[in-house]
C-alpha positions as CSV (number, residue, x, y, z in Angstrom):
1,M,103.4,145.7,74.1
2,P,104.6,142.8,71.9
3,L,105.4,140.4,74.8
4,S,102.7,141.5,77.3
5,N,101.1,138.0,77.5
6,P,102.1,136.6,80.9
7,I,103.0,133.3,79.1
8,F,106.2,134.9,77.8
9,R,107.5,135.7,81.3
10,R,106.8,132.1,82.4
11,I,108.8,130.7,79.4
12,A,111.6,133.2,80.2
13,R,111.8,132.1,83.8
14,L,111.7,128.4,82.9
15,A,114.4,128.8,80.2
16,D,116.7,130.7,82.7
17,E,116.2,128.0,85.3
18,R,117.3,125.4,82.8
19,G,120.2,127.5,81.4
20,V,118.9,127.5,77.8
21,Q,118.2,130.4,75.4
22,A,114.6,130.8,74.1
23,F,113.3,133.1,71.4
24,V,110.0,133.9,69.8
25,V,110.6,133.5,66.0
26,G,108.7,134.0,62.8
27,G,105.1,134.9,62.1
28,Y,104.2,136.2,65.6
29,V,107.0,138.7,65.5
30,R,106.3,139.6,61.8
31,D,102.6,140.1,62.5
32,H,103.3,142.4,65.5
33,Y,105.2,144.8,63.2
34,L,102.5,144.6,60.6
35,R,99.8,145.3,63.2
36,R,98.1,142.0,62.4
37,P,96.5,139.8,65.1
38,S,98.3,136.5,65.8
39,T,97.7,133.7,68.3
40,D,100.3,131.2,67.0
41,I,103.6,131.5,68.8
42,D,106.7,129.7,67.7
43,V,109.4,129.4,70.3
44,V,112.9,128.3,69.3
45,V,115.1,126.9,72.1
46,V,118.9,126.6,71.9
47,G,118.7,123.2,73.6
48,D,115.8,120.8,74.3
49,G,112.5,122.5,73.1
50,I,110.3,119.5,74.1
51,E,111.7,119.5,77.7
52,L,110.9,123.3,78.1
53,A,107.4,122.7,76.7
54,E,106.8,119.9,79.2
55,A,107.9,122.1,82.0
56,L,105.5,124.9,80.9
57,G,102.7,122.3,80.6
58,R,103.2,121.1,84.1
59,E,103.2,124.6,85.5
60,L,100.0,125.5,83.6
61,H,98.3,122.1,84.2
62,T,97.7,121.8,80.4
63,K,98.2,119.0,77.9
64,V,101.4,119.1,75.8
65,S,101.3,117.4,72.4
66,I,104.7,116.0,71.4
67,F,105.7,115.2,67.8
68,K,109.0,113.4,68.2
69,T,109.5,112.9,64.5
70,F,109.7,116.6,64.0
71,G,111.3,117.4,67.4
72,T,108.4,119.7,68.3
73,A,105.9,120.1,71.1
74,M,102.7,122.2,71.3
75,L,100.3,123.4,73.9
76,R,97.4,125.8,74.2
77,A,97.0,128.3,77.0
78,G,95.6,131.8,77.6
79,G,94.0,132.0,74.1
80,V,97.3,131.3,72.3
81,E,98.9,128.2,70.7
82,V,102.7,127.8,71.5
83,E,104.9,125.5,69.6
84,F,108.4,124.7,70.9
85,V,111.3,123.4,68.8
86,G,115.0,123.1,69.3
87,A,117.2,125.4,67.2
88,R,118.4,123.4,64.2
89,R,120.5,123.3,61.1
90,E,119.1,121.7,58.0
91,S,120.6,120.0,54.9
92,Y,118.7,118.7,51.9
93,T,119.1,116.1,49.1
94,H,118.2,117.0,45.6
95,D,115.2,114.7,45.3
96,S,113.4,115.6,48.5
97,R,112.2,118.6,50.4
98,K,112.5,116.7,53.7
99,P,115.7,117.9,55.4
100,Q,118.4,116.2,57.4
101,V,118.2,117.9,60.8
102,E,120.8,118.4,63.5
103,A,121.0,120.7,66.5
104,G,122.2,124.2,65.8
105,T,122.4,127.8,67.0
106,L,119.8,130.6,66.7
107,D,121.7,131.9,63.7
108,D,121.5,128.4,62.1
109,D,117.8,128.4,62.8
110,Q,117.2,131.9,61.4
111,R,119.3,131.1,58.3
112,R,117.1,128.1,57.4
113,R,113.9,130.3,57.4
114,D,112.2,131.0,54.1
115,F,112.1,134.8,54.1
116,T,113.8,137.6,56.1
117,I,110.4,138.8,57.4
118,N,109.9,135.3,58.9
119,A,113.4,135.2,60.5
120,L,112.8,137.9,63.0
121,A,113.3,136.9,66.6
122,W,112.7,138.3,70.1
123,S,114.8,137.1,73.0
124,L,112.8,135.6,76.0
125,N,115.6,135.3,78.5
126,A,115.4,137.8,81.4
127,A,118.7,139.5,80.7
128,T,117.7,140.3,77.1
129,F,113.9,140.0,77.3
130,G,112.2,141.5,74.2
131,E,115.4,142.3,72.3
132,L,115.1,141.9,68.5
133,V,117.5,139.6,66.7
134,D,117.4,140.5,63.0
135,P,120.6,139.3,61.2
136,F,119.1,139.5,57.7
137,G,117.4,142.9,57.6
138,G,113.8,141.6,58.0
139,L,112.6,144.7,59.7
140,D,113.8,146.8,56.7
141,D,112.1,144.4,54.3
142,L,108.8,144.9,56.3
143,D,109.3,148.7,55.9
144,T,109.8,148.4,52.2
145,C,107.1,145.6,51.7
146,T,109.7,143.2,50.3
147,I,109.8,139.4,50.1
148,R,113.4,138.3,50.1
149,T,115.2,135.1,51.2
150,P,117.8,135.3,54.0
151,C,120.4,133.3,52.1
152,D,121.1,132.5,48.4
153,P,117.6,132.2,46.9
154,D,118.6,129.4,44.5
155,I,119.6,127.3,47.5
156,T,116.5,128.3,49.5
157,F,114.2,127.3,46.7
158,S,116.0,124.3,45.5
159,D,116.2,122.9,49.0
160,D,112.4,123.3,49.6
161,P,110.5,124.3,46.4
162,L,107.3,124.9,48.3
163,R,108.9,128.2,49.4
164,M,108.4,129.5,45.9
165,M,104.6,129.1,46.4
166,R,104.9,130.7,49.8
167,A,106.8,133.7,48.3
168,V,103.9,134.2,46.0
169,R,101.3,133.6,48.7
170,F,103.0,136.1,51.2
171,A,103.4,138.7,48.5
172,T,99.6,138.3,47.7
173,Q,98.4,138.3,51.2
174,L,100.5,141.2,52.4
175,G,100.5,143.3,49.2
176,F,104.4,143.0,49.1
177,S,106.7,142.7,46.1
178,I,109.2,139.9,45.5
179,E,112.8,141.2,45.5
180,E,114.3,140.9,42.0
181,E,116.9,138.3,42.7
182,T,114.5,136.2,44.7
183,F,111.9,136.5,41.9
184,E,114.5,135.4,39.2
185,A,115.5,132.5,41.4
186,I,111.9,131.3,41.5
187,R,111.9,131.4,37.7
188,R,115.1,129.4,37.5
189,N,113.9,126.8,40.0
190,A,110.3,126.6,39.0
191,R,110.5,123.0,37.7
192,R,111.6,121.9,41.2
193,I,107.9,122.4,42.3
194,R,107.3,118.9,40.9
195,I,108.8,117.2,44.0
196,V,106.2,119.0,46.2
197,S,103.0,117.1,47.1
198,R,99.8,118.4,45.5
199,E,98.2,118.7,48.9
200,R,100.9,121.3,50.0
201,I,100.5,123.2,46.7
202,A,96.7,123.2,47.2
203,T,97.0,124.7,50.7
204,E,99.1,127.6,49.3
205,L,96.7,128.0,46.3
206,N,93.7,128.3,48.5
207,K,95.4,131.0,50.6
208,I,96.2,132.9,47.4
209,V,92.5,132.6,46.3
210,L,91.4,133.9,49.7
211,S,93.8,136.9,49.6
212,P,92.4,140.5,49.4
213,V,93.4,140.8,45.7
214,P,93.9,137.2,44.5
215,S,94.7,138.2,40.9
216,M,98.1,139.4,42.1
217,G,99.0,135.8,43.1
218,F,98.0,134.3,39.8
219,E,99.8,136.9,37.9
220,L,103.0,136.1,39.9
221,L,102.5,132.4,39.4
222,E,102.2,133.0,35.7
223,L,105.2,135.3,35.5
224,T,107.4,132.9,37.5
225,G,106.5,129.9,35.3
226,L,104.8,128.1,38.2
227,L,101.3,128.3,36.9
228,E,101.9,126.3,33.8
229,L,103.4,123.5,36.0
230,I,100.8,123.4,38.7
231,F,97.6,124.5,36.9
232,P,98.1,124.2,33.1
233,E,94.4,124.7,32.4
234,M,94.5,128.2,33.8
235,H,97.8,129.0,32.0
236,R,96.2,128.1,28.7
237,L,93.6,130.9,29.2
238,K,96.4,133.4,28.5
239,G,96.8,135.2,25.2
240,V,94.9,136.9,22.4
241,E,94.5,135.5,18.8
242,R,93.6,137.9,16.0
243,R,92.2,137.2,12.5
244,G,91.5,140.2,10.3
245,Q,89.5,142.7,12.3
246,H,88.6,140.2,14.9
247,A,90.3,139.5,18.2
248,H,89.0,137.9,21.4
249,K,89.8,139.2,24.9
250,D,92.6,137.7,27.0
251,N,90.6,135.2,29.0
252,F,93.3,134.9,31.6
253,V,93.1,138.7,32.3
254,H,89.3,138.5,32.2
255,T,89.3,135.6,34.7
256,L,91.5,137.6,37.1
257,K,89.2,140.6,36.9
258,V,86.2,138.4,37.7
259,L,88.0,136.8,40.6
260,D,88.9,140.2,42.1
261,N,85.3,141.3,41.6
262,V,84.0,138.3,43.5
263,A,86.7,138.8,46.2
264,R,85.3,142.3,46.8
265,R,81.9,140.8,47.3
266,S,82.5,137.5,49.1
267,D,85.0,135.7,51.3
268,D,83.6,132.3,50.2
269,L,86.5,130.2,49.0
270,W,84.4,128.0,46.7
271,L,82.6,131.0,45.1
272,R,86.1,132.4,44.4
273,W,87.1,129.0,42.8
274,A,84.0,129.2,40.6
275,A,85.3,132.6,39.4
276,V,88.7,131.0,38.7
277,L,87.1,128.2,36.7
278,H,84.1,129.8,35.0
279,D,85.7,130.2,31.6
280,I,88.3,127.4,32.0
281,A,87.0,125.6,28.8
282,K,87.3,128.6,26.5
283,P,90.6,127.4,25.0
284,L,89.0,124.1,24.1
285,T,85.8,125.6,22.6
286,K,87.4,128.5,20.7
287,A,86.3,128.7,17.1
288,Y,86.5,131.4,14.4
289,D,83.5,132.5,12.3
290,P,84.5,135.0,9.6
291,R,81.1,136.8,10.0
292,I,81.0,137.3,13.8
293,G,84.6,136.6,14.9
294,W,85.6,134.3,17.8
295,T,83.1,132.1,19.6
296,F,83.3,129.9,22.7
297,H,80.0,128.0,22.3
298,G,79.3,125.5,25.0
299,H,82.3,126.5,27.2
300,E,80.0,126.5,30.2
301,V,79.0,122.9,29.6
302,L,82.5,121.6,28.9
303,G,83.9,123.7,31.8
304,S,81.5,122.1,34.3
305,K,82.6,118.7,33.0
306,M,86.3,119.7,33.6
307,V,85.7,120.7,37.2
308,P,86.0,117.2,38.8
309,A,89.2,116.4,37.0
310,I,90.8,119.7,37.9
311,F,89.7,119.3,41.6
312,R,91.2,115.8,41.5
313,Q,94.4,117.0,40.0
314,L,94.8,119.9,42.4
315,K,93.8,117.7,45.4
316,L,90.8,119.9,46.2
317,P,87.8,118.2,47.9
318,L,85.6,116.0,45.7
319,N,82.5,116.7,47.8
320,E,79.7,119.2,47.9
321,H,82.2,122.1,47.4
322,M,83.2,120.6,44.0
323,K,79.6,120.1,43.0
324,F,78.8,123.8,44.0
325,V,81.7,125.0,41.7
326,Q,80.5,122.7,39.0
327,K,77.0,124.0,39.1
328,L,78.0,127.6,39.0
329,V,80.4,127.0,36.1
330,F,77.5,125.3,34.2
331,L,75.0,128.1,35.0
332,H,77.2,131.2,34.9
333,L,75.9,132.4,31.5
334,R,72.2,131.9,32.3
335,P,71.5,135.2,34.1
336,I,73.5,137.1,31.5
337,I,71.4,135.5,28.7
338,L,68.3,136.3,30.6
339,S,69.3,139.9,31.1
340,E,69.9,140.3,27.3
341,D,66.4,139.1,26.4
342,L,62.9,139.8,27.5
343,V,62.9,138.5,31.1
344,T,60.1,135.9,31.0
345,D,58.6,134.2,34.1
346,S,59.3,130.8,32.5
347,A,63.0,131.5,32.1
348,V,63.4,132.9,35.7
349,R,61.5,129.9,37.1
350,R,63.9,127.5,35.4
351,L,66.9,129.5,36.7
352,L,65.5,129.3,40.2
353,F,64.8,125.6,39.9
354,E,68.3,124.8,38.6
355,A,70.3,127.1,40.9
356,G,68.2,126.3,44.1
357,D,69.8,127.7,47.2
358,D,72.9,128.7,45.2
359,I,71.0,131.4,43.3
360,E,72.6,134.3,45.2
361,A,76.1,132.9,44.7
362,L,75.3,132.5,41.0
363,M,74.1,136.1,40.7
364,T,77.2,137.4,42.5
365,L,79.4,135.5,40.0
366,C,77.4,136.8,37.1
367,E,77.6,140.4,38.2
368,A,81.3,140.0,38.7
369,D,81.6,138.6,35.2
370,I,80.7,141.9,33.7
371,T,84.1,143.4,33.1
372,S,83.5,145.6,30.1
373,G,85.4,149.0,30.1
374,I,82.3,150.6,28.6
375,D,80.4,152.1,31.5
376,A,77.1,152.3,29.6
377,K,77.2,148.6,28.8
378,V,78.0,147.7,32.5
379,K,75.1,149.9,33.7
380,R,72.7,148.3,31.3
381,Y,73.7,144.8,32.4
382,M,73.5,145.7,36.1
383,A,70.0,147.3,35.6
384,N,68.8,144.1,33.8
385,F,70.3,141.9,36.5
386,E,68.3,144.0,39.0
387,L,65.2,143.2,37.0
388,V,66.0,139.5,37.0
389,R,66.4,139.7,40.8
390,R,63.1,141.4,41.3
391,K,61.3,138.9,39.1
392,M,63.0,136.0,41.0
393,K,61.8,137.5,44.3
394,D,58.2,137.8,43.0
395,L,58.1,134.3,41.5
396,E,59.7,132.7,44.6
397,E,57.1,134.3,46.9
398,R,54.3,133.3,44.5
399,D,55.3,129.9,43.1
400,R,57.8,128.4,45.7
401,I,60.0,127.2,42.8
402,R,63.4,127.1,44.5
403,N,64.4,123.5,45.3
404,F,60.8,122.4,44.4
405,Q,59.9,118.8,43.7
406,P,56.9,118.3,41.3
407,P,53.8,117.3,43.3
408,I,53.4,114.1,41.3
409,T,56.0,111.5,41.9
410,G,56.8,108.3,40.0
411,E,55.3,106.3,42.9
412,I,52.0,108.2,42.7
413,I,51.8,107.5,38.9
414,M,52.6,103.7,39.5
415,N,50.1,103.4,42.3
416,T,47.4,105.3,40.4
417,Y,47.6,103.1,37.3
418,G,49.0,99.9,38.8
419,I,52.1,99.9,36.5
420,S,55.7,99.0,37.0
421,P,58.7,101.4,36.5
422,C,59.0,102.3,32.8
423,R,60.1,105.2,30.5
424,M,56.5,106.5,30.3
425,I,56.6,107.5,34.0
426,G,59.7,109.6,33.5
427,E,58.1,111.3,30.5
428,I,55.0,112.2,32.5
429,K,57.0,113.5,35.4
430,E,59.2,115.6,33.1
431,A,56.1,117.0,31.3
432,I,54.5,118.0,34.6
433,K,57.8,119.7,35.8
434,N,58.0,121.6,32.6
435,A,54.4,122.7,32.7
436,I,55.0,124.1,36.3
437,L,58.2,125.9,35.3
438,D,56.6,127.3,32.1
439,G,53.7,128.7,34.2
440,E,51.1,126.5,32.4
441,I,49.8,125.1,35.7
442,P,50.4,126.2,39.3
443,N,52.8,124.3,41.6
444,E,49.9,122.5,43.3
445,Y,48.9,118.8,43.6
446,D,45.4,119.0,42.1
447,A,46.5,120.8,39.0
448,A,49.4,118.5,38.6
449,F,47.2,115.4,39.1
450,E,44.8,116.6,36.5
451,L,47.6,117.1,34.0
452,M,49.0,113.6,34.9
453,V,45.6,112.1,34.0
454,R,45.5,113.9,30.7
455,L,49.1,112.9,29.8
456,A,48.5,109.3,30.8
457,A,45.4,109.1,28.7
458,E,47.4,110.3,25.7
459,R,49.6,107.3,26.3
460,G,46.7,104.8,26.5
461,L,46.5,104.7,30.3
462,E,43.1,104.9,31.9
463,L,42.2,105.6,35.5
464,P,40.8,102.6,37.4
465,D,37.1,102.7,38.2
466,K,37.9,103.8,41.8
467,G,39.2,107.1,40.4
468,K,41.8,108.9,42.3
């Protein structure tokens, strides 16, 4: 039953006692018909929504949070979050998505909603409890899996351009299509997205990236003209250039295949962002060689350097999540190169050392990066990846390389030889690290100390008479 939670009957009784109409509107109603779980309930009151929320809070002995600026109140009870707002009519100015608000009817409130599927309402008053109010055919649009605005889409999107991003996001999350006139209105109004804050755009982008098939969202953003405006670096991946017999693949299409491959393997938002950005520098590194065709040398290095600026521009967090994406973009070719050559212990040790605890995420990204349509080629790569994985496991158990710090520190070198910080110390440390990674000495203190003595002697340093 859609209104089986006892809280609805309480709201109904309190509304009737106060002589106001109350309705559940929006996502909770939509998700019931889609058979999706939902714990966020929006109640629209034709009257004072805050007063009704306070009455419910007193009855349930629970705190009510009031946001007078927005005319809303919210409380949590019985495992759900209920937000109350008075029914309202909205009007907009051209340079802002913040509306002028005045009290209105339920019809006014439903009319201001972004899409018909979000304008569905159930009555909560006793006489009409549970009756569906659907003036714009939202239920039919749910049946036909359609995203459509309740009113003129040009007005809907011009008033609040974020709704264009939400149209793409809902279509992607739900696997719906955007109705033709609604879609064309997004294309006509795409440039209005510039008045929306980057933070709000990032919220919608992240929801698209976390969708079951995120490629659908990026394809829609590209087709509507929004992608070029909000994420030009990704837009530039699109297209194929030909010279003679040589043509490179469409890196936009390839990126979306990799993203979907990762999405089938992981729900990690930042691993999915690494998939979005792994080839982001290809347009800037593209070069043509008449002998071998198109090349993108160094795109992983330049791409990793681009990550902080892109995160800053998109208002994504500049913290460990950004560093994780940056690392994966930088390393994403390494397992592929390994799998193409003889898989040496030394190369695998270096990969383990550089990837550290992110090695599994890196391997997931690299396996997703194999998008060839030639089955034999894919099978060969996957078999070689499995060989790399086995060698990583063996070396990890034997040499403890992941996240290792060389046994000899700069402090040990300085104390042993009584010297101050200098370039020589860094050279000795680097040589010891490389010797361990190349398998020339074990990852143990005594072997590393012995090598330190040898390297120091080559540089004119002698051990004091007291020895070690």
